[in-house]
DSSP file (Angstrom, degrees, kcal/mol; ACC not computed):
  #  RESIDUE AA STRUCTURE BP1 BP2  ACC     N-H-->O    O-->H-N    N-H-->O    O-->H-N    TCO  KAPPA ALPHA  PHI   PSI    X-CA   Y-CA   Z-CA
    1    1 A D     >        0   0    0      0, 0.0     4,-1.9     0, 0.0     5,-0.1   0.000 360.0 360.0 360.0 161.6   -2.2   10.1   -6.5
    2    2 A V  H  >  +     0   0    0      1,-0.2     4,-2.5     2,-0.2     5,-0.1   0.877 360.0  54.7 -68.1 -36.7    0.2    8.6   -3.9
    3    3 A Y  H  > S+     0   0    0      1,-0.2     4,-2.3     2,-0.2    -1,-0.2   0.924 108.3  49.1 -62.0 -42.8   -2.6    6.5   -2.3
    4    4 A G  H  > S+     0   0    0      2,-0.2     4,-2.5     1,-0.2    -1,-0.2   0.877 110.3  50.1 -64.6 -37.8   -3.4    5.0   -5.7
    5    5 A L  H  X S+     0   0    0     -4,-1.9     4,-2.8     2,-0.2    -1,-0.2   0.900 109.4  53.2 -64.6 -39.4    0.3    4.2   -6.3
    6    6 A G  H  X S+     0   0    0     -4,-2.5     4,-2.5    53,-0.3    -2,-0.2   0.905 109.4  47.8 -61.5 -42.2    0.4    2.6   -2.9
    7    7 A V  H  X S+     0   0    0     -4,-2.3     4,-2.4     2,-0.2     5,-0.2   0.945 113.4  46.8 -62.5 -49.8   -2.5    0.4   -3.7
    8    8 A L  H  X S+     0   0    0     -4,-2.5     4,-2.0     1,-0.2    -2,-0.2   0.912 114.0  47.7 -60.5 -43.0   -1.1   -0.6   -7.0
    9    9 A T  H  X S+     0   0    0     -4,-2.8     4,-2.4     2,-0.2    -1,-0.2   0.921 111.1  51.1 -64.0 -43.8    2.3   -1.3   -5.5
   10   10 A W  H  X S+     0   0    0     -4,-2.5     4,-2.0     1,-0.2     6,-0.3   0.926 112.5  47.3 -57.2 -46.1    0.8   -3.3   -2.6
   11   11 A E  H  X S+     0   0    0     -4,-2.4     4,-2.1     1,-0.2     5,-0.3   0.832 112.0  48.9 -69.3 -34.7   -1.2   -5.4   -5.2
   12   12 A V  H  < S+     0   0    0     -4,-2.0    -1,-0.2    -5,-0.2    -2,-0.2   0.892 113.2  47.8 -73.6 -38.2    1.8   -6.1   -7.4
   13   13 A L  H  < S+     0   0    0     -4,-2.4    -2,-0.2    -5,-0.2    -1,-0.2   0.856 124.0  30.5 -70.2 -34.8    4.0   -7.1   -4.4
   14   14 A T  H  < S-     0   0    0     -4,-2.0    -2,-0.2     2,-0.2    -3,-0.2   0.732  93.0-132.4 -95.5 -25.8    1.4   -9.5   -3.0
   15   15 A G  S  < S+     0   0    0     -4,-2.1     2,-0.3     1,-0.3    -3,-0.1   0.656  75.4  96.9  75.2  16.6   -0.5  -10.7   -6.1
   16   16 A K  S    S-     0   0    0     -5,-0.3     2,-0.3    -6,-0.3    -1,-0.3  -0.884  81.0 -98.9-131.3 164.2   -3.8  -10.0   -4.3
   17   17 A G    >   -     0   0    0     -2,-0.3     3,-0.9    -3,-0.1     2,-0.4  -0.646  38.2-116.8 -81.4 138.1   -6.3   -7.2   -4.2
   18   18 A L  T 3  S-     0   0    0     -2,-0.3    13,-0.1     1,-0.3    -1,-0.1  -0.612  96.7  -3.5 -73.3 126.4   -6.1   -4.8   -1.3
   19   19 A F  T 3  S-     0   0    0     -2,-0.4     2,-0.3     1,-0.2    -1,-0.3   0.913  84.9-164.6  61.6  46.3   -9.3   -5.0    0.8
   20   20 A A    <   +     0   0    0     -3,-0.9     2,-0.2    10,-0.1    -1,-0.2  -0.488  20.3 163.5 -63.3 122.3  -10.9   -7.6   -1.6
   21   21 A T        -     0   0    0     -2,-0.3     3,-0.0     2,-0.1     6,-0.0  -0.732  50.8-104.6-134.0-177.2  -14.7   -7.7   -0.6
   22   22 A N  S    S+     0   0    0     -2,-0.2     2,-0.3     1,-0.1    -2,-0.1   0.681  98.6  31.7 -87.3 -17.7  -17.9   -8.8   -2.1
   23   23 A S  S  > S-     0   0    0      1,-0.1     4,-1.9     0, 0.0     5,-0.1  -0.953  73.7-122.1-139.6 158.8  -19.2   -5.4   -3.1
   24   24 A L  H  > S+     0   0    0     -2,-0.3     4,-2.3     2,-0.2     5,-0.2   0.836 113.8  54.4 -66.0 -33.9  -17.9   -2.1   -4.2
   25   25 A A  H  > S+     0   0    0      1,-0.2     4,-2.4     2,-0.2    -1,-0.2   0.942 108.7  48.8 -68.5 -43.1  -19.5   -0.3   -1.2
   26   26 A D  H  > S+     0   0    0      1,-0.2     4,-2.5     2,-0.2    -1,-0.2   0.885 110.2  52.6 -61.7 -35.5  -17.8   -2.7    1.2
   27   27 A Q  H  X S+     0   0    0     -4,-1.9     4,-2.3     2,-0.2    -2,-0.2   0.922 108.9  48.5 -63.8 -44.2  -14.5   -2.0   -0.6
   28   28 A V  H  X S+     0   0    0     -4,-2.3     4,-1.8     2,-0.2    -2,-0.2   0.923 111.4  50.3 -59.8 -44.5  -14.8    1.8   -0.3
   29   29 A V  H  X S+     0   0    0     -4,-2.4     4,-2.0     1,-0.2     5,-0.3   0.924 109.7  51.1 -60.2 -45.3  -15.6    1.4    3.4
   30   30 A A  H  X S+     0   0    0     -4,-2.5     4,-2.7     1,-0.2    -1,-0.2   0.895 107.6  51.9 -59.5 -40.4  -12.6   -0.8    3.8
   31   31 A H  H  < S+     0   0    0     -4,-2.3    -1,-0.2     1,-0.2    -2,-0.2   0.850 114.8  44.9 -62.1 -33.5  -10.3    1.8    2.1
   32   32 A L  H  < S+     0   0    0     -4,-1.8    -1,-0.2    -5,-0.2    -2,-0.2   0.764 129.9  17.9 -83.6 -26.2  -11.7    4.4    4.4
   33   33 A T  H  < S+     0   0    0     -4,-2.0     2,-0.3    -5,-0.2    -3,-0.2   0.680 101.9  79.4-121.7 -21.8  -11.5    2.5    7.7
   34   34 A Q     <  -     0   0    0     -4,-2.7    -1,-0.0    -5,-0.3     0, 0.0  -0.702  66.2-132.1 -99.1 146.1   -9.2   -0.5    7.6
   35   35 A E        -     0   0    0     -2,-0.3     2,-0.1     1,-0.0    26,-0.1  -0.770  30.7-120.5 -87.1 134.8   -5.5   -0.5    7.9
   36   36 A P        -     0   0    0      0, 0.0     2,-0.2     0, 0.0    -1,-0.0  -0.411  24.2-111.8 -75.4 153.1   -3.8   -2.6    5.3
   37   37 A E        -     0   0    0      1,-0.1     5,-0.1    -2,-0.1     0, 0.0  -0.525  42.6 -91.7 -76.4 147.9   -1.6   -5.6    6.2
   38   38 A A    >   -     0   0    0     -2,-0.2     3,-1.5     1,-0.1     4,-0.4  -0.350  30.9-128.7 -59.2 138.6    2.1   -5.3    5.5
   39   39 A P  G >> S+     0   0    0      0, 0.0     4,-3.1     0, 0.0     3,-1.3   0.804 105.0  66.2 -61.5 -28.1    2.9   -6.7    2.0
   40   40 A S  G 34 S+     0   0    0      1,-0.3     8,-0.1     2,-0.2     6,-0.1   0.752  94.5  58.0 -65.5 -21.7    5.7   -8.8    3.5
   41   41 A K  G <4 S+     0   0    0     -3,-1.5    -1,-0.3     1,-0.1    -3,-0.1   0.658 120.2  26.9 -80.7 -15.3    3.1  -10.8    5.4
   42   42 A I  T <4 S+     0   0    0     -3,-1.3    -2,-0.2    -4,-0.4    -1,-0.1   0.698  93.1 106.4-116.0 -33.7    1.3  -11.8    2.2
   43   43 A A  S >< S-     0   0    0     -4,-3.1     3,-1.3     1,-0.1   -29,-0.2  -0.148  78.6-102.5 -58.1 141.2    4.0  -11.7   -0.5
   44   44 A P  G >  S+     0   0    0      0, 0.0     3,-1.2     0, 0.0    -1,-0.1  -0.339  98.1   4.7 -65.5 144.0    5.2  -15.1   -1.8
   45   45 A R  G 3  S-     0   0    0      1,-0.2    -2,-0.1    -3,-0.1    -5,-0.0   0.522 109.0 -94.1  59.7  10.7    8.6  -16.3   -0.5
   46   46 A G  G <  S+     0   0    0     -3,-1.3    -1,-0.2    -6,-0.1    -6,-0.1   0.756  79.2 142.5  62.9  30.3    9.0  -13.4    1.8
   47   47 A W    <   +     0   0    0     -3,-1.2     2,-0.5     2,-0.1    -1,-0.1   0.496  38.6  98.2 -84.5  -3.2   11.1  -11.3   -0.5
   48   48 A V  S    S-     0   0    0     -8,-0.1     2,-0.1    -9,-0.1    -5,-0.0  -0.748  70.3-137.9 -83.3 126.2    9.5   -8.0    0.5
   49   49 A T     >  -     0   0    0     -2,-0.5     4,-2.2     1,-0.1    -9,-0.1  -0.375  17.6-115.9 -81.1 161.2   11.7   -6.2    3.0
   50   50 A K  H  > S+     0   0    0      1,-0.2     4,-2.2     2,-0.2     5,-0.1   0.837 118.0  57.3 -61.6 -35.7   10.6   -4.3    6.1
   51   51 A E  H  > S+     0   0    0      2,-0.2     4,-1.7     1,-0.2    -1,-0.2   0.895 108.0  45.7 -67.0 -38.4   11.9   -1.2    4.5
   52   52 A L  H  > S+     0   0    0     29,-0.3     4,-2.5     2,-0.2     5,-0.3   0.885 109.1  56.5 -67.9 -38.2    9.6   -1.7    1.5
   53   53 A D  H  X S+     0   0    0     -4,-2.2     4,-3.1     1,-0.2     5,-0.2   0.951 106.3  50.0 -52.9 -51.5    6.8   -2.5    3.8
   54   54 A A  H  X S+     0   0    0     -4,-2.2     4,-1.5     1,-0.2    -1,-0.2   0.871 111.0  49.9 -57.2 -41.5    7.3    0.9    5.5
   55   55 A V  H  X S+     0   0    0     -4,-1.7     4,-1.9     2,-0.2    -1,-0.2   0.937 113.5  44.0 -61.9 -50.0    7.3    2.7    2.2
   56   56 A V  H  X S+     0   0    0     -4,-2.5     4,-1.3     1,-0.2    -2,-0.2   0.907 113.3  50.3 -66.6 -44.9    4.1    1.1    0.9
   57   57 A L  H  < S+     0   0    0     -4,-3.1    -1,-0.2    -5,-0.3    -2,-0.2   0.811 107.8  53.5 -68.4 -26.6    2.3    1.5    4.1
   58   58 A R  H >< S+     0   0    0     -4,-1.5     3,-1.5    -5,-0.2    -1,-0.2   0.898 107.0  51.7 -69.5 -41.0    3.2    5.2    4.3
   59   59 A A  H 3< S+     0   0    0     -4,-1.9   -53,-0.3     1,-0.3    -2,-0.2   0.801 110.8  50.9 -62.6 -26.1    1.8    5.7    0.8
   60   60 A L  T 3< S+     0   0    0     -4,-1.3    -1,-0.3   -54,-0.2    -2,-0.2   0.313  79.7 139.7 -93.2   7.8   -1.4    3.9    2.1
   61   61 A A    <   -     0   0    0     -3,-1.5     6,-0.1     1,-0.1    -3,-0.1  -0.235  55.2-136.4 -56.3 136.8   -1.8    6.2    5.2
   62   62 A K  S    S+     0   0    0      4,-0.1    -1,-0.1   -29,-0.0     3,-0.0   0.864  92.0  67.0 -62.1 -39.4   -5.4    7.1    5.9
   63   63 A E  S >> S-     0   0    0      1,-0.1     3,-1.7     2,-0.0     4,-0.6  -0.755  78.9-145.8 -87.7 122.9   -4.4   10.8    6.6
   64   64 A P  G >4 S+     0   0    0      0, 0.0     3,-1.2     0, 0.0    -1,-0.1   0.832  97.2  60.7 -58.6 -33.7   -3.1   12.5    3.4
   65   65 A A  G 34 S+     0   0    0      1,-0.3    -3,-0.0    -3,-0.0     4,-0.0   0.728  99.1  56.8 -70.5 -19.1   -0.6   14.5    5.3
   66   66 A A  G <4 S+     0   0    0     -3,-1.7    -1,-0.3     2,-0.1    -5,-0.1   0.575  95.5  83.6 -85.8 -12.5    1.1   11.4    6.5
   67   67 A R  S << S-     0   0    0     -3,-1.2    -8,-0.2    -4,-0.6     2,-0.1  -0.224  98.9 -73.1 -81.0 179.3    1.7   10.1    2.9
   68   68 A F        -     0   0    0    -13,-0.1    -1,-0.2     1,-0.1   -66,-0.2  -0.398  40.7-124.6 -69.1 152.6    4.6   11.1    0.6
   69   69 A A  S    S+     0   0    0      1,-0.1     2,-0.3    -3,-0.1    -1,-0.1   0.757  85.8   5.3 -72.6 -26.4    4.3   14.7   -0.7
   70   70 A S  S  > S-     0   0    0      1,-0.1     4,-1.8   -69,-0.1     5,-0.1  -0.962  72.9-106.8-152.6 167.3    4.5   13.5   -4.4
   71   71 A A  H  > S+     0   0    0     -2,-0.3     4,-2.8     1,-0.2     5,-0.2   0.840 120.1  56.9 -65.4 -34.7    4.7   10.5   -6.6
   72   72 A G  H  > S+     0   0    0      2,-0.2     4,-2.5     1,-0.2    -1,-0.2   0.921 104.6  50.6 -63.0 -43.0    8.3   11.3   -7.1
   73   73 A D  H  > S+     0   0    0      2,-0.2     4,-2.1     1,-0.2    -2,-0.2   0.892 111.6  49.1 -60.1 -42.4    9.0   11.2   -3.4
   74   74 A F  H  X S+     0   0    0     -4,-1.8     4,-2.3     2,-0.2    -2,-0.2   0.936 110.4  49.9 -65.2 -46.0    7.3    7.8   -3.3
   75   75 A F  H  X S+     0   0    0     -4,-2.8     4,-2.2     1,-0.2    -2,-0.2   0.916 110.7  49.4 -59.5 -43.1    9.3    6.5   -6.2
   76   76 A S  H  X S+     0   0    0     -4,-2.5     4,-1.9     1,-0.2    -1,-0.2   0.914 110.9  50.8 -60.9 -42.2   12.6    7.6   -4.6
   77   77 A A  H  X S+     0   0    0     -4,-2.1     4,-1.2     1,-0.2    -1,-0.2   0.871 108.5  51.4 -63.0 -39.6   11.6    5.9   -1.4
   78   78 A V  H  < S+     0   0    0     -4,-2.3     3,-0.5     1,-0.2    -1,-0.2   0.916 109.6  49.9 -64.2 -42.3   10.8    2.7   -3.2
   79   79 A L  H  < S+     0   0    0     -4,-2.2    -2,-0.2     1,-0.2    -1,-0.2   0.859 112.8  47.8 -63.2 -35.5   14.3    2.8   -4.9
   80   80 A D  H  <        0   0    0     -4,-1.9    -1,-0.2     1,-0.2    -2,-0.2   0.674 360.0 360.0 -79.3 -19.1   16.0    3.3   -1.6
   81   81 A A     <        0   0    0     -4,-1.2   -29,-0.3    -3,-0.5    -1,-0.2   0.440 360.0 360.0 -70.8 360.0   14.1    0.6    0.2
């Protein structure tokens, strides 16, 4: 799914786990309630662009309708960022 791809992309870009917590239950709650930080604020050497931030954060939108319609659309947006 697009959210899962967003999580994976965020983690690859930052080298960190999204919403790293002490328990699985806390992690689930974080995914449901917390907004992720822009990857550019965490990524080493600041190489993540604001355009890529926007693409990744859109994939991580809490509301499914606000995400990309498909994985292909997400991939195209990543390539354009």
